[in-house]
N, C-alpha and C positions, 0 to 999 in steps of 0.2 A: 597609620602606615603599616603597622603589624597586621591589621585585618586584611589589607590589600595584598600583602605578601602571602598570607595564609590562603586567601582566595585564589591567587595565582597558582600556588602549589596544588590546591584541590582540583583546579581545572586541568592542570597538567597530569595529575595522577589518575584522573577519571578515565575509564575505558572508552575507547572510540565507539561511537554508535555503530551497530551492525548495518551493513549495507543490505538493502532489500533485494530479494531474489528477483531476477528479471521477469517481466511479463511474458507468458507463453500462450495466453488465451487468444483465440481468434474470433470468439463470440463475446459480445458485451454481456456480462452476467445479469444485467437488469432488463434491457429491452430486446436482447437476443439478436441485435444487428451484427453483421460481420464487422470485425475491427481490422485496422491497418496499423502498421508501425508508426504512422503519423498521428494516431489518435491520442487523446489525453491519457495520462498514466495516473493512477491512484494507488497508494500503498495501504494495504490492510494486513495486519498481523505479520509484518515483515516480508510480504509478497507484493510485487507490483501486478496490477491488472490494467488492461487497456479498456477504456470506456469511451463511448461516442460523445458524451456531453457532460457539462457540469452537473446537470440534474442526475444523471446516472452515477456520477462520482459521489455526489452527496448521499444518494440512496444507499450505495454500497457501504459507505463509511458509517452511516447511521444504523444499519441492520445487516451486517455481513452474514449472519447465520441464515437469513432468509434466502440468500443467493449463493452461498458457498457451502460445500461439503466440509466435514471435519478436517479432511486432508488438504483443504485449500482449493480443490478443483471446483469448477463452476457446476452448480446443480443442473442435472439433466444434460450435460455436455458429453457424457460418456456413451 
């Protein structure tokens, strides 16, 4: 019983997870297709990105440095 109470206190004291910054990209970082607000969202390093498919979402999550600049912008989009 004591363990359950301590666990509850730890959960309540834990900081709330940060909300990811909203997606602003209009080009899929992987395949370069134009994105829309209805496209899938993937979160990488606290930033949301719109992608056209599960394949692109998986690729971005596996190797974000390949597709994103250090500042989080999409490589080649500038």
